[in-house]
Backbone bond lengths (Angstrom), bond angles and torsions (degrees), N, CA, C in turn:
res aa  C-N    CA-C-N  psi(-1)  N-CA   C-N-CA  omega(-1)  CA-C   N-CA-C  phi
1 N - - - 1.456 - - 1.527 110.27 -
2 E 1.306 116.55 147.41 1.449 121.80 177.82 1.521 109.11 -132.24
3 T 1.339 115.60 145.89 1.460 121.55 -179.69 1.511 109.87 -121.31
4 Y 1.332 117.43 133.65 1.456 123.31 179.72 1.527 109.09 -125.89
5 Y 1.331 114.75 152.07 1.463 120.67 172.92 1.523 107.82 -114.98
6 A 1.303 116.80 132.57 1.463 120.38 -174.77 1.519 109.46 -151.59
7 R 1.334 114.34 177.13 1.461 120.85 174.65 1.520 108.27 -116.90
8 M 1.319 116.27 136.53 1.452 121.62 178.34 1.518 108.68 -121.72
9 T 1.314 116.58 142.59 1.462 120.51 177.51 1.518 109.45 -94.78
10 I 1.310 115.50 137.02 1.460 121.95 179.19 1.523 107.65 -97.08
11 N 1.331 117.65 113.43 1.464 121.25 -173.25 1.528 113.11 -61.48
12 V 1.307 116.70 -34.89 1.465 119.67 -175.40 1.524 111.22 -65.72
13 T 1.344 116.26 -44.06 1.467 120.30 -176.30 1.514 112.79 -105.58
14 N 1.347 116.90 -5.68 1.463 121.76 -177.75 1.524 111.52 56.22
15 E 1.322 116.48 39.90 1.455 122.22 179.52 1.519 109.75 -117.45
16 Y 1.333 114.96 160.08 1.454 120.76 176.43 1.525 109.84 -97.66
17 R 1.299 115.99 148.33 1.452 121.86 173.21 1.526 108.28 -133.67
18 Q 1.315 115.59 136.24 1.455 119.56 175.07 1.528 108.01 -81.14
19 V 1.322 116.66 130.33 1.459 120.27 -175.69 1.519 110.62 -133.05
20 R 1.319 114.76 158.91 1.461 122.04 172.60 1.520 107.73 -111.82
21 I 1.319 116.60 126.41 1.462 121.95 -177.10 1.525 109.17 -112.27
22 Q 1.303 116.59 124.02 1.458 121.61 176.42 1.524 109.16 -105.91
23 R 1.328 115.71 129.37 1.464 120.48 -178.52 1.526 109.17 -125.07
24 K 1.302 115.30 146.82 1.450 121.53 -179.64 1.519 109.82 -118.26
25 K 1.308 115.24 130.84 1.462 120.49 179.92 1.531 109.53 -81.83
26 K 1.322 114.78 130.20 1.463 121.02 176.77 1.523 109.10 -117.93
27 T 1.280 116.63 131.68 1.460 121.39 -179.50 1.519 109.94 -105.98
28 N 1.339 115.03 121.05 1.462 120.73 177.48 1.523 109.10 -101.21
29 L 1.302 116.18 128.11 1.455 120.94 177.80 1.520 108.99 -97.31
30 E 1.328 115.55 121.35 1.460 120.20 -179.80 1.527 109.46 -128.04
31 N 1.292 116.12 136.69 1.459 120.94 175.30 1.516 109.28 -90.83
32 A 1.307 115.70 116.78 1.464 120.00 -179.38 1.519 110.39 -68.43
33 N 1.339 118.01 -30.26 1.454 121.93 -177.81 1.524 107.94 -146.06
34 L 1.292 115.85 128.60 1.455 118.68 -178.95 1.515 112.25 -60.13
35 H 1.333 117.69 -28.47 1.463 121.11 -178.35 1.523 111.77 -93.23
36 S 1.318 116.07 3.54 1.464 119.46 -179.18 1.521 109.43 -106.93
37 T 1.316 115.42 146.47 1.472 120.38 178.02 1.525 111.46 -92.39
38 T 1.330 116.13 -0.38 1.468 120.03 -179.60 1.526 110.22 -78.18
39 T 1.304 116.10 127.24 1.465 121.55 -179.37 1.522 110.09 -102.63
40 R 1.299 115.08 131.01 1.465 119.79 178.29 1.522 108.64 -99.96
41 R 1.348 114.93 130.09 1.459 120.32 -178.35 1.525 109.61 -109.52
42 N 1.288 116.40 127.73 1.460 122.03 175.03 1.523 109.07 -113.58
43 N 1.328 115.26 120.73 1.455 119.90 177.40 1.526 109.71 -91.00
44 V 1.288 116.08 122.42 1.456 121.92 -179.31 1.527 108.76 -121.03
45 F 1.342 116.06 129.47 1.459 120.22 177.77 1.519 109.35 -98.32
46 G 1.300 116.00 130.54 1.454 120.52 176.66 1.520 110.51 -120.10
47 T 1.307 116.56 130.34 1.461 120.41 177.62 1.519 109.11 -74.73
48 I 1.315 116.52 123.89 1.455 119.42 -175.97 1.524 112.98 -113.74
49 L 1.353 117.69 -15.73 1.457 118.44 -177.35 1.525 110.66 -159.33
50 I 1.314 117.08 132.76 1.460 122.96 173.92 1.523 107.59 -125.06
51 I 1.329 116.26 121.86 1.459 121.56 -176.64 1.521 109.44 -119.61
52 T 1.321 116.97 126.62 1.458 120.90 174.95 1.519 109.11 -74.60
53 I 1.321 116.26 130.47 1.456 121.32 -179.39 1.518 109.11 -88.91
54 E 1.294 116.65 117.49 1.464 121.40 179.29 1.526 108.69 -89.66
55 D 1.300 116.60 82.05 1.460 122.26 179.01 1.517 108.32 -117.59
56 S 1.328 116.80 100.84 1.458 120.51 -175.00 1.516 112.68 -70.88
57 S 1.334 117.54 -11.91 1.458 119.68 178.45 1.526 111.79 -92.00
58 Y 1.347 116.62 -3.81 1.459 120.29 -178.80 1.523 110.36 -71.16
59 I 1.324 116.93 130.23 1.456 122.66 -179.89 1.522 108.42 -110.95
60 D 1.309 116.57 117.39 1.461 121.80 -178.29 1.523 109.06 -106.61
61 I 1.326 117.24 110.10 1.457 122.42 179.43 1.525 108.23 -101.18
62 T 1.313 117.02 115.32 1.452 121.82 -178.38 1.517 110.62 -94.66
63 L 1.326 116.45 176.88 1.461 120.80 178.44 1.523 111.42 -62.25
64 H 1.330 117.02 -28.48 1.465 120.68 179.79 1.527 111.58 -70.28
65 D 1.338 117.24 -20.75 1.464 121.17 -176.21 1.524 113.31 -92.46
66 I 1.326 117.73 -12.79 1.457 120.83 -171.99 1.519 112.16 -60.47
67 H 1.318 117.44 -39.65 1.462 120.78 -173.73 1.530 113.25 -92.03
68 K 1.323 117.90 2.59 1.460 120.35 177.03 1.526 109.84 -74.56
69 Q 1.325 116.31 144.37 1.462 120.57 176.58 1.524 108.88 -84.26
70 E 1.308 115.06 70.85 1.454 121.79 -179.46 1.520 109.09 -153.97
71 F 1.320 116.30 163.53 1.457 121.12 175.01 1.521 108.44 -159.40
72 Y 1.329 115.44 157.62 1.458 121.67 -178.57 1.524 110.71 -106.58
73 T 1.319 115.05 146.32 1.457 122.34 176.42 1.522 108.25 -133.57
74 K 1.327 115.87 142.30 1.461 120.92 172.08 1.524 108.37 -115.85
75 M 1.335 115.61 139.89 1.455 121.46 179.63 1.522 110.20 -136.36
76 N 1.339 115.62 157.10 1.455 118.24 169.23 1.523 108.70 -83.90
77 L 1.306 117.61 -176.76 1.457 120.69 -171.94 1.522 114.04 -76.19
78 V 1.318 118.35 -4.81 1.463 120.64 174.64 1.522 111.05 -106.66
79 G 1.330 116.54 13.30 1.454 120.32 173.53 1.509 115.76 84.38
80 E 1.328 118.63 13.91 1.464 121.33 177.38 1.526 109.55 -86.39
81 I 1.320 116.08 131.67 1.462 121.85 -176.48 1.523 110.24 -74.84
82 I 1.325 116.77 129.10 1.459 121.11 178.62 1.529 111.95 -117.93
83 F 1.339 116.48 -8.76 1.468 119.96 178.25 1.520 108.87 -164.80
84 E 1.340 115.53 144.06 1.462 120.64 168.09 1.518 107.82 -149.01
85 D 1.327 116.60 135.09 1.463 117.86 -178.65 1.530 110.22 -76.11
86 H 1.324 115.85 160.97 1.465 122.22 -169.33 1.517 113.65 -61.85
87 R 1.328 118.48 -21.61 1.456 120.35 -178.36 1.522 112.34 -68.56
88 G 1.327 116.69 -20.22 1.452 119.77 178.75 1.513 112.63 -61.64
89 A 1.335 116.32 -32.00 1.467 120.06 -179.70 1.525 111.49 -63.74
90 L 1.327 117.40 -32.08 1.464 120.82 179.89 1.521 111.78 -67.83
91 E 1.324 117.21 -29.51 1.462 121.23 -176.94 1.525 112.57 -94.85
92 T 1.329 117.67 -34.52 1.465 121.06 -173.00 1.523 113.94 -107.82
93 G 1.333 116.83 -22.28 1.456 120.13 -177.23 1.516 113.79 87.67
94 Y 1.329 117.45 -7.06 1.460 121.24 178.92 1.527 109.76 -95.85
95 L 1.332 116.40 130.73 1.454 120.13 174.39 1.523 109.16 -74.31
96 P 1.331 117.49 149.45 1.470 119.98 -176.33 1.522 114.09 -52.60
97 H 1.335 118.12 -42.73 1.463 119.28 -176.42 1.524 112.65 -70.34
98 E 1.335 117.41 -17.86 1.463 120.74 -178.94 1.521 112.84 -77.11
99 I 1.314 117.71 -20.27 1.462 119.91 -175.62 1.524 113.31 -110.34
100 L 1.329 117.60 -0.25 1.457 120.00 178.41 1.522 110.23 -61.87
101 S 1.322 116.10 138.57 1.468 124.58 -179.39 1.524 113.32 69.97
102 Q 1.330 117.48 4.66 1.460 120.80 176.03 1.531 109.40 -88.37
103 S 1.331 116.04 150.75 1.459 120.21 175.89 1.519 109.57 -74.57
104 I 1.324 116.46 137.33 1.460 120.05 178.31 1.522 110.67 -60.17
105 F 1.338 117.27 -27.22 1.455 120.44 -178.81 1.529 112.76 -69.75
106 D 1.326 117.54 -16.42 1.465 120.31 175.23 1.523 111.63 -65.67
107 F 1.324 117.00 -18.65 1.464 121.06 -174.61 1.534 112.64 -113.74
108 V 1.322 116.86 1.44 1.466 120.85 -177.99 1.528 110.17 -87.30
109 Y 1.314 116.76 132.40 1.465 121.91 174.09 1.526 108.37 -56.70
110 H 1.353 116.94 134.29 1.465 120.60 -167.56 1.527 113.75 -57.04
111 D 1.324 118.89 -34.28 1.468 120.63 -179.18 1.526 113.09 -72.26
112 D 1.332 117.33 -12.38 1.472 120.89 -176.43 1.521 112.94 -105.82
113 R 1.326 117.70 7.06 1.463 119.48 -176.12 1.527 112.53 -65.56
114 L 1.305 116.74 -37.29 1.459 119.18 179.26 1.524 111.01 -64.17
115 V 1.327 116.66 -42.81 1.466 120.82 179.28 1.527 110.38 -64.63
116 K 1.322 116.61 -40.29 1.465 121.19 179.03 1.523 110.92 -64.99
117 L 1.325 115.86 -44.91 1.459 120.48 178.63 1.521 111.17 -60.01
118 H 1.311 115.95 -43.12 1.465 120.68 179.95 1.526 111.32 -62.83
119 A 1.340 116.97 -42.02 1.466 120.39 -178.57 1.524 111.34 -64.24
120 L 1.329 117.02 -41.22 1.461 120.08 178.66 1.529 110.75 -68.37
121 W 1.314 116.36 -41.75 1.467 120.46 177.59 1.530 110.69 -60.70
122 K 1.319 116.12 -42.93 1.465 120.10 179.96 1.523 111.15 -66.65
123 C 1.327 117.29 -37.88 1.465 120.69 178.61 1.520 110.88 -64.00
124 V 1.332 116.70 -43.15 1.461 120.58 -179.58 1.525 111.21 -65.29
125 T 1.321 117.18 -35.24 1.467 120.67 -175.78 1.526 114.01 -88.69
126 T 1.332 117.40 -26.48 1.471 119.99 -177.24 1.523 113.64 -118.65
127 G 1.340 117.67 -18.09 1.459 120.95 179.35 1.510 114.68 101.24
128 L 1.348 117.74 -20.68 1.464 121.71 -178.64 1.521 109.88 -144.64
129 S 1.323 116.41 150.60 1.464 120.92 171.91 1.522 109.19 -164.06
130 K 1.331 114.82 167.43 1.457 120.57 -177.33 1.520 108.66 -150.18
131 L 1.334 117.49 144.60 1.458 120.96 178.74 1.517 110.67 -158.33
132 Q 1.322 114.67 164.74 1.457 122.44 168.86 1.523 107.51 -115.42
133 W 1.326 116.33 137.96 1.458 119.90 -176.01 1.515 109.91 -156.38
134 R 1.340 115.34 174.42 1.458 121.07 -179.52 1.525 110.32 -117.68
135 L 1.327 114.90 136.81 1.459 121.90 -178.73 1.524 109.72 -111.99
136 N 1.325 116.04 137.86 1.459 121.08 176.05 1.525 109.46 -81.12
137 A 1.317 117.00 110.71 1.462 121.13 -179.39 1.525 110.32 -77.48
138 R 1.300 115.03 166.66 1.461 120.32 -176.61 1.526 112.49 -63.91
139 D 1.318 118.13 -34.15 1.460 121.60 -177.58 1.525 113.03 -84.84
140 G 1.330 117.20 6.95 1.455 120.97 178.81 1.512 114.69 93.07
141 S 1.303 117.76 -6.31 1.464 121.40 178.90 1.528 110.42 -80.52
142 I 1.323 115.42 171.63 1.462 121.90 179.48 1.525 109.15 -111.84
143 V 1.328 116.45 131.28 1.462 122.43 177.13 1.529 108.35 -107.86
144 F 1.318 116.63 122.28 1.469 122.02 178.95 1.529 108.66 -88.13
145 L 1.326 116.23 123.71 1.458 121.14 -174.63 1.523 111.96 -128.51
146 Q 1.318 114.39 151.10 1.462 122.11 166.15 1.520 106.86 -115.44
147 T 1.321 116.34 125.02 1.455 120.82 -173.73 1.518 110.75 -121.46
148 E 1.320 115.27 134.63 1.458 122.32 173.24 1.522 108.03 -110.45
149 Y 1.328 116.28 124.80 1.458 121.96 -179.60 1.524 110.61 -103.46
150 K 1.335 114.99 143.98 1.459 121.01 175.67 1.522 108.59 -139.21
151 L 1.314 116.28 129.92 1.459 121.69 178.91 1.521 109.62 -86.75
152 I 1.327 116.58 128.63 1.466 122.41 179.23 1.522 108.42 -111.54
153 S 1.327 115.96 116.92 1.463 121.28 179.45 1.519 109.47 -108.40
154 N 1.316 115.23 132.61 1.458 121.62 179.59 1.524 107.97 -141.07
155 P 1.336 118.20 118.98 1.467 120.17 -177.64 1.525 113.39 -58.20
156 Q 1.334 117.32 -24.05 1.459 120.53 -176.91 1.528 113.27 -93.14
157 H 1.342 117.41 -8.46 1.461 121.02 -177.83 1.522 109.31 -140.48
158 P 1.336 117.36 159.41 1.468 119.66 176.71 1.526 110.89 -62.43
159 D 1.320 116.31 147.15 1.463 120.70 177.19 1.526 110.18 -63.86
160 I 1.334 116.26 145.56 1.456 121.14 177.91 1.522 109.58 -134.69
161 I 1.328 115.25 165.79 1.456 122.30 176.58 1.521 108.30 -117.09
162 I 1.320 116.59 129.69 1.464 121.82 175.85 1.519 108.42 -104.86
163 A 1.319 115.84 130.70 1.463 121.38 -179.36 1.523 110.19 -117.55
164 R 1.317 115.84 128.37 1.464 121.67 171.84 1.521 106.83 -102.47
165 N 1.329 116.31 111.70 1.460 122.74 -175.40 1.522 110.25 -104.04
166 E 1.317 116.79 120.53 1.462 122.29 -178.28 1.524 109.58 -120.03
167 V 1.326 117.24 131.31 1.462 122.08 178.99 1.527 109.40 -68.76
168 L 1.341 116.62 132.87 1.461 120.66 -178.93 1.522 111.15 -68.58
169 N 1.319 115.72 142.98 1.460 120.47 175.05 1.534 109.00 -83.18
170 P 1.333 119.18 169.11 1.474 121.86 -177.19 1.524 113.85 -54.81
171 M 1.316 118.16 -39.37 1.462 120.92 179.31 1.529 111.24 -64.03
172 Q 1.331 116.22 -44.22 1.461 120.30 179.12 1.526 111.29 -64.97
173 R 1.316 116.80 -37.49 1.463 120.11 179.62 1.526 111.31 -66.25
174 S 1.313 117.58 -35.06 1.464 120.66 -179.68 1.529 111.61 -67.00
175 Q 1.324 117.15 -23.58 1.463 121.88 -179.53 1.526 112.51 -100.24
176 F 1.325 116.84 0.72 1.463 121.22 -171.35 1.528 112.60 -61.32
177 D 1.333 117.82 -51.67 1.467 121.38 -174.41 1.525 112.14 -59.81
178 E 1.312 116.39 -43.12 1.463 120.27 -179.00 1.525 111.58 -63.81
179 L 1.321 116.14 -45.45 1.459 120.01 -179.85 1.521 111.50 -68.60
180 Q 1.332 116.68 -36.74 1.458 120.58 -177.60 1.526 111.59 -63.33
181 T 1.319 117.14 -38.71 1.461 120.72 178.81 1.524 111.12 -62.61
182 A 1.321 116.36 -43.95 1.469 120.45 178.97 1.520 111.18 -65.33
183 W 1.336 116.64 -40.13 1.456 120.44 -179.48 1.519 111.71 -65.28
184 K 1.322 117.02 -38.14 1.462 120.19 -178.08 1.523 111.23 -63.40
185 H 1.318 116.96 -39.75 1.463 119.97 177.48 1.526 110.85 -64.53
186 Q 1.328 116.41 -41.32 1.458 120.55 179.06 1.521 110.99 -67.88
187 C 1.326 116.59 -39.90 1.464 121.22 179.55 1.519 110.95 -61.86
188 A 1.326 116.15 -46.21 1.460 120.47 -178.98 1.522 111.02 -60.50
189 A 1.324 116.10 -39.34 1.464 120.07 179.75 1.526 111.51 -68.09
190 D 1.330 116.86 -39.21 1.465 120.66 -178.43 1.523 112.22 -71.79
191 I 1.330 116.73 -40.32 1.458 120.88 -175.10 1.527 111.58 -77.04
192 K 1.316 117.79 -28.43 1.459 121.51 -177.02 1.531 110.25 -55.35
193 G 1.301 115.60 126.70 1.458 120.41 178.96 1.511 114.30 86.88
194 N 1.350 117.81 -2.43 1.470 121.39 178.63 1.524 109.44 -112.78
195 S 1.321 116.47 127.62 1.460 120.08 176.43 1.517 108.88 -75.95
196 S 1.325 116.24 154.78 1.466 120.75 -178.75 1.512 109.79 -139.97
197 S 1.308 116.15 144.56 1.465 120.60 177.63 1.512 112.19 -89.16
198 F 1.339 117.31 -5.32 1.456 120.71 178.74 1.518 109.26 -80.71
199 K 1.310 116.07 130.97 1.455 120.99 -176.64 1.515 110.43 -124.77
200 F 1.303 115.74 145.60 1.453 121.64 176.23 1.521 109.03 -89.44
201 R 1.318 115.27 147.32 1.461 120.70 172.81 1.520 108.90 -104.25
202 K 1.307 116.27 131.44 1.462 120.24 -179.00 1.526 110.18 -86.94
């Protein structure tokens, strides 16, 4: 028996699903010549089982997503990066392997750390959160992002946070400062009196 992992497209919804395919090898014995003692073996593989993998942390990037100004990041519950898709390098200048095991706060613009901390705290406590913030790019520039966080719980694996990071458009950037001030006041009120495992690095 052989097992393969693949992606299948569902015609009805035009979506991809990650699946596990199990195949069984069947050997057919055929005599090429009735008067010959030589046996010819034909190996035939038959698909016997296709199982959809229910992995809510799986990120499927299609050809339609390649040109979007967005990228995904996965973190553990203390904000350490464990995955980033290749599109992040186009926006931040950091290659995925360069930021693995680094704290997300190492890349947050200093004035936005409170907002970032609040968003992660809210995601851990409620399962979802959203914020706008600024990231320090490798070349010294600032990248304005809108991030949606989702908490993924799996009894067989440690909980993780998935972040969908989208670059702000010009209209969103023009409103950034005003919204950020309001968010900071709300963040301070929410975090006050609550301990957090997220730590800043000086």
